[in-house]
C-alpha positions as CSV (number, residue, x, y, z in Angstrom):
1,M,139.2,8.6,100.6
2,Y,135.6,9.9,101.1
3,L,136.1,12.4,98.3
4,L,137.7,9.8,96.0
5,L,134.7,7.4,96.0
6,P,132.2,9.9,94.6
7,V,134.6,10.8,91.8
8,V,135.1,7.1,91.0
9,V,131.3,6.6,90.9
10,V,130.8,9.6,88.6
11,I,133.5,8.5,86.2
12,A,132.1,5.0,86.2
13,L,128.7,6.2,85.4
14,I,130.0,8.5,82.6
15,F,132.6,6.1,81.0
16,G,131.1,2.8,81.9
17,P,128.2,2.6,79.3
18,G,130.6,3.8,76.5
19,L,133.2,1.2,77.4
20,W,130.7,-1.5,77.5
21,V,129.1,-0.5,74.2
22,R,132.5,-0.5,72.4
23,R,133.4,-3.8,74.0
24,V,130.1,-5.5,72.9
25,M,130.3,-4.1,69.3
26,S,133.9,-5.1,69.0
27,R,133.4,-8.6,70.4
28,Y,130.7,-9.6,67.9
29,S,132.4,-7.9,64.9
30,S,134.5,-11.1,64.6
31,P,134.4,-13.4,62.7
32,E,133.8,-10.9,59.9
33,D,132.1,-13.5,57.6
34,R,129.7,-14.9,60.2
35,Y,126.8,-14.4,57.8
36,D,126.3,-14.9,54.1
37,G,124.6,-11.5,53.7
38,T,125.8,-8.1,54.7
39,G,124.1,-5.6,57.1
40,G,123.1,-3.5,54.2
41,E,121.5,-6.4,52.4
42,L,119.7,-7.5,55.5
43,A,118.3,-3.9,56.1
44,R,117.1,-3.9,52.5
45,H,115.4,-7.3,52.9
46,L,113.7,-6.4,56.2
47,L,112.4,-3.1,54.8
48,D,111.1,-4.7,51.7
49,N,109.4,-7.4,53.7
50,N,107.6,-4.8,55.7
51,D,106.4,-2.8,52.7
52,L,109.0,-0.1,53.2
53,Q,110.4,-0.1,49.7
54,H,110.5,3.7,49.7
55,V,113.1,3.7,52.6
56,K,116.6,3.8,51.2
57,V,119.7,2.2,52.6
58,E,122.9,4.3,52.4
59,E,126.4,4.5,53.6
60,T,127.5,7.1,56.1
61,A,130.6,8.1,58.1
62,K,128.5,9.8,60.8
63,G,127.3,6.8,62.8
64,D,124.5,4.3,62.2
65,H,121.1,6.0,62.2
66,Y,117.7,6.3,60.6
67,D,116.8,9.6,59.2
68,P,113.0,10.1,59.6
69,L,113.0,13.2,57.5
70,E,114.7,11.7,54.4
71,K,113.4,8.2,55.0
72,V,116.9,6.6,54.9
73,V,118.6,3.9,57.0
74,R,122.3,5.0,57.1
75,L,125.0,2.5,58.1
76,T,128.7,3.0,58.5
77,P,130.9,1.0,56.0
78,E,131.7,-1.9,58.4
79,K,127.9,-2.3,59.1
80,L,126.7,-1.8,55.5
81,N,129.3,-4.1,54.0
82,G,130.1,-6.3,57.0
83,R,128.8,-9.9,57.5
84,S,129.5,-10.0,61.2
85,L,126.8,-10.5,64.0
86,T,127.4,-6.9,64.9
87,A,126.7,-5.7,61.3
88,V,123.4,-7.6,60.8
89,T,122.1,-6.8,64.3
90,V,122.8,-3.1,64.1
91,A,121.2,-3.0,60.7
92,A,118.1,-4.5,62.2
93,H,118.1,-1.9,65.0
94,E,118.1,0.9,62.5
95,V,115.3,-0.8,60.5
96,G,113.4,-0.9,63.8
97,H,113.5,3.0,63.8
98,A,112.0,2.9,60.2
99,L,109.2,0.6,61.5
100,Q,108.5,3.1,64.2
101,D,108.3,5.9,61.7
102,A,106.0,3.9,59.4
103,V,103.4,3.4,62.2
104,G,103.6,6.9,63.5
105,F,105.4,6.0,66.8
106,A,104.9,9.2,68.9
107,P,108.2,9.0,70.9
108,L,110.2,9.0,67.6
109,R,108.3,12.1,66.3
110,I,109.0,13.8,69.6
111,R,112.6,12.9,69.4
112,T,112.9,14.3,65.9
113,Q,111.2,17.5,67.0
114,L,113.5,17.8,70.0
115,I,116.6,17.4,67.9
116,M,115.4,20.0,65.5
117,L,114.6,22.4,68.3
118,T,117.8,22.0,70.2
119,R,120.1,22.1,67.2
120,P,120.2,26.0,67.2
121,V,121.0,25.9,70.9
122,E,123.9,23.4,70.3
123,R,125.3,25.6,67.6
124,L,125.0,28.7,69.8
125,G,126.8,26.8,72.6
126,A,129.6,25.8,70.1
127,G,129.9,29.3,69.0
128,I,130.3,30.5,72.6
129,L,133.0,27.9,73.2
130,M,135.0,29.1,70.1
131,A,134.6,32.7,71.0
132,A,135.4,32.5,74.8
133,P,139.2,32.3,74.5
134,L,139.2,35.4,72.3
135,I,136.9,37.2,74.8
136,G,139.2,36.1,77.5
137,I,142.3,37.6,75.8
138,L,140.5,40.9,75.3
139,A,138.6,41.1,78.6
140,R,140.9,39.2,81.0
141,A,137.8,38.6,83.1
142,P,136.3,35.7,85.1
143,L,133.4,36.0,82.8
144,V,135.2,33.8,80.3
145,S,135.0,30.8,82.6
146,L,131.3,31.2,82.9
147,L,131.0,31.5,79.1
148,M,132.9,28.3,78.7
149,I,130.7,26.4,81.1
150,L,127.5,27.9,79.6
151,G,128.7,27.0,76.1
152,G,129.7,23.5,77.1
153,F,126.3,22.8,78.7
154,M,124.5,24.2,75.8
155,S,126.4,22.3,73.1
156,L,127.0,19.0,75.0
157,G,124.5,19.0,77.8
158,I,121.5,19.5,75.6
159,T,122.5,16.6,73.4
160,T,123.0,14.3,76.5
161,L,119.5,15.4,77.8
162,V,117.8,14.6,74.5
163,H,119.4,11.2,74.3
164,L,118.5,10.4,77.9
165,L,114.8,11.5,77.3
166,T,114.6,9.4,74.2
167,L,116.3,6.3,75.4
168,P,112.9,4.5,75.5
169,T,112.6,5.1,71.8
170,E,116.0,3.3,71.3
171,L,115.0,0.4,73.5
172,D,111.7,0.0,71.6
173,A,113.6,-0.1,68.3
174,S,115.8,-2.8,69.6
175,F,113.5,-5.1,71.5
176,K,110.0,-4.5,70.2
177,R,110.9,-4.1,66.5
178,A,114.4,-5.4,65.6
179,L,114.4,-8.5,67.8
180,P,111.0,-9.8,66.5
181,L,112.2,-9.1,62.9
182,L,115.3,-11.2,63.4
183,E,113.4,-14.0,65.2
184,R,110.7,-14.2,62.5
185,S,113.1,-13.9,59.6
186,G,115.2,-16.8,60.8
187,V,118.4,-14.9,59.8
188,L,120.3,-15.4,63.0
189,K,122.0,-18.6,63.9
190,P,120.2,-20.0,67.1
191,V,123.4,-19.8,69.1
192,D,123.6,-16.0,68.3
193,L,120.2,-15.0,69.7
194,P,121.4,-14.2,73.3
195,H,124.4,-12.3,71.8
196,A,122.1,-10.3,69.5
197,R,120.1,-9.3,72.5
198,R,123.3,-7.9,74.1
199,L,124.2,-6.1,70.8
200,L,120.6,-4.6,70.6
201,K,121.0,-3.2,74.1
202,A,124.4,-1.7,73.1
203,A,122.9,-0.3,70.0
204,A,120.2,1.4,72.0
205,L,122.8,2.9,74.4
206,T,125.3,4.1,71.7
207,Y,124.4,7.8,71.4
208,L,123.6,8.2,75.1
209,S,126.9,6.7,76.1
210,A,128.8,8.8,73.7
211,S,127.1,12.1,74.8
212,L,127.7,11.2,78.5
213,A,131.4,10.8,77.8
214,S,131.5,14.1,75.9
215,L,130.3,15.9,79.1
216,L,133.7,15.4,80.6
217,N,135.0,18.0,78.1
218,I,133.2,20.6,80.2
219,A,135.2,19.6,83.3
220,R,138.4,19.5,81.2
221,W,137.8,23.1,79.9
222,W,137.0,24.2,83.5
223,A,140.3,22.8,84.7
224,L,142.3,24.5,81.9
225,L,140.7,27.8,82.7
226,R,141.5,27.4,86.4
227,R,145.2,27.0,85.8
């Protein structure tokens, strides 16, 4: 019983944020025609109103994000073309990052640099993960387990660390940029404002929660190797 409690706590800490984020996003994705304009249209409107006509709005399949290098707000199809509360609120969050970039928000610059610096480490870790089974077949040594753990932490742990360190940047984009934009523009229905706050918190936690859940892959690989 004493051993079970810490396990439950760890699992809750890892999976809890992700489950909450998905629940919030899903809950406010309906009704799908809540607003007259789409998330993509709102993003374009907010950017133009803040003299950011040079920032593009594009569709992506790789998750909603703002690219500070290419100056692009990228939204998944359901956010770009959707008219739900989730669609318009997430679009505003990503515009919040564009506003950070426009004023030279230092934490955003640091996050961009961290991502660029850690990308080679992530790729090296992924390479170790792919090569470890072959090494294990050839060497039949305990070294393989260590390689798997090392590769896992390099490819997944680094990502989680970056998202954790840059969480204040996400919260700033949500509550100091996106929320005032939504309030000033009068886009949101008054009854939706508290729900939008919840969505903005979920948007800020999206990548951190996903990377936390991915850390469990390290434990899964370790368990497979111990069999």
